[in-house]
PABA-607834 format. One line per field, with one value per residue (C-alpha): x, z, y; residue in one letter. Coordinates in nm, 2 decimals, m for minus. Example, Ala and Ser with C-alpha at 12.3 -4.5 7.8 and 13.67 -1.06 7.14 Angstrom:
// PABA-607834
c1 = (1.23:1.37)
c3 = (0.78:0.71)
c2 = (m0.45:m0.11)
residu = (A:S)
***
This chain:
// PABA-607834
c1 = (m4.68:m4.45:m4.17:m3.97:m3.64:m3.36:m3.14:m2.82:m2.61:m2.76:m3.01:m3.31:m3.64:m3.75:m4.08:m4.21:m4.15:m4.08:m3.75:m3.61:m3.26:m3.17:m3.35:m3.20:m2.97:m2.70:m2.71:m2.71:m2.40:m2.22:m2.29:m2.15:m1.85:m1.76:m1.79:m1.58:m1.32:m1.27:m1.23:m0.97:m0.79:m0.75:m0.63:m0.38:m0.27:m0.21:0.00:0.19:0.26:0.40:0.62:0.77:0.83:1.00:1.22:1.32:1.41:1.60:1.79:1.88:2.02:2.20:2.44:2.71:2.49:2.53:2.44:2.32:2.08:1.88:1.52:1.38:1.56:1.39:1.05:1.08:1.15:0.82:0.94:0.67:0.82:0.47:0.50:0.74:0.75:0.93:1.17:1.50:1.62:1.99:2.18:2.14:1.76:1.75:1.46:1.54:1.23:1.26:1.10:1.20:1.58:1.64:1.62:1.62:1.67:1.49:1.73:1.60:1.68:1.83:1.79:2.06:2.01:2.12:2.08:1.95:2.23:2.21:2.32:1.99:1.80:1.93:1.66:1.53:1.64:1.33)
c3 = (0.71:1.00:1.09:1.41:1.23:1.23:0.95:0.93:0.91:1.13:1.34:1.25:1.28:0.93:0.77:0.45:0.30:0.53:0.36:0.38:0.54:0.50:0.56:0.26:m0.04:0.16:0.44:0.20:0.02:0.35:0.49:0.19:0.17:0.53:0.47:0.16:0.33:0.60:0.35:0.15:0.47:0.58:0.24:0.23:0.58:0.49:0.19:0.38:0.67:0.44:0.25:0.58:0.69:0.35:0.38:0.74:0.63:0.32:0.53:0.80:0.54:0.33:0.55:0.28:m0.01:m0.19:m0.06:m0.17:0.05:0.03:m0.07:0.21:0.48:0.37:0.33:0.68:0.82:0.68:0.35:0.07:m0.28:m0.41:m0.23:m0.38:m0.45:m0.79:m1.01:m1.20:m1.50:m1.55:m1.88:m1.87:m1.86:m1.50:m1.31:m0.95:m0.74:m0.46:m0.13:m0.10:m0.13:m0.08:m0.39:m0.46:m0.77:m0.78:m0.89:m0.87:m0.51:m0.38:m0.39:m0.47:m0.25:m0.35:m0.23:m0.46:m0.63:m0.81:m1.14:m1.14:m1.20:m1.56:m1.82:m1.96:m1.69:m1.48)
c2 = (0.66:0.75:0.52:0.48:0.42:0.68:0.81:0.60:0.92:1.19:0.98:1.20:1.01:0.90:0.96:0.79:0.45:0.16:0.08:0.43:0.46:0.83:1.16:1.33:1.28:1.47:1.22:0.92:1.07:1.16:0.81:0.63:0.87:0.79:0.41:0.43:0.65:0.40:0.12:0.32:0.42:0.06:m0.04:0.25:0.17:m0.20:m0.10:0.17:m0.07:m0.34:m0.09:0.02:m0.34:m0.41:m0.10:m0.19:m0.54:m0.43:m0.17:m0.43:m0.68:m0.42:m0.24:m0.18:m0.07:m0.40:m0.75:m1.09:m1.28:m1.60:m1.53:m1.74:m1.54:m1.21:m1.38:m1.53:m1.19:m1.06:m0.92:m0.92:m0.85:m0.76:m0.42:m0.17:0.21:0.22:0.04:0.09:m0.10:m0.14:m0.17:m0.55:m0.50:m0.63:m0.47:m0.37:m0.30:m0.04:0.02:0.39:0.40:0.03:m0.20:m0.57:m0.78:m1.11:m1.39:m1.74:m1.83:m1.51:m1.13:m0.88:m0.58:m0.23:0.13:0.40:0.60:0.94:0.79:0.59:0.91:0.94:0.99:0.67:0.44:0.41)
residu = (M:T:M:S:V:A:C:L:H:C:S:T:K:L:K:G:R:S:D:K:K:F:C:S:S:Y:C:R:S:A:Y:H:Y:E:I:N:K:Q:K:E:S:S:T:F:Q:K:I:D:R:Q:L:K:I:N:R:K:I:L:K:A:Y:N:K:A:G:L:A:T:I:R:K:E:K:L:L:E:A:G:F:D:P:G:Y:F:T:H:Y:W:K:N:Q:K:N:Q:V:Y:L:F:C:Y:E:Y:G:F:L:D:L:Q:H:K:Y:V:L:I:T:W:Q:P:Y:M:E:R:K:G:T:S)
***
């Protein structure tokens, strides 16, 4: 039975079953690869965009390398504490989350903002 439907990947006219969508296993694989690549790309772009926003906000509010700010002020500016690149734990076991070189410590109603320092790279501290 000949169909008038085209392959979803290469648009070749399909022959065979009425529910056939691809002309070959290559086209099926390539089609799904492209679909998944677009989904992953949009997820990656969303994460990357928020990390850059977080970094920009932390940089703007931490001019001196150490600052304390009300939590609501950062959140209103678009800061999302769920997005960070890495962390560092100090000797008091406080965990600072970082967006690249700008870090923040979540205290109940405020954030302590810091800038990454070379001593933070010591073995066993992150």
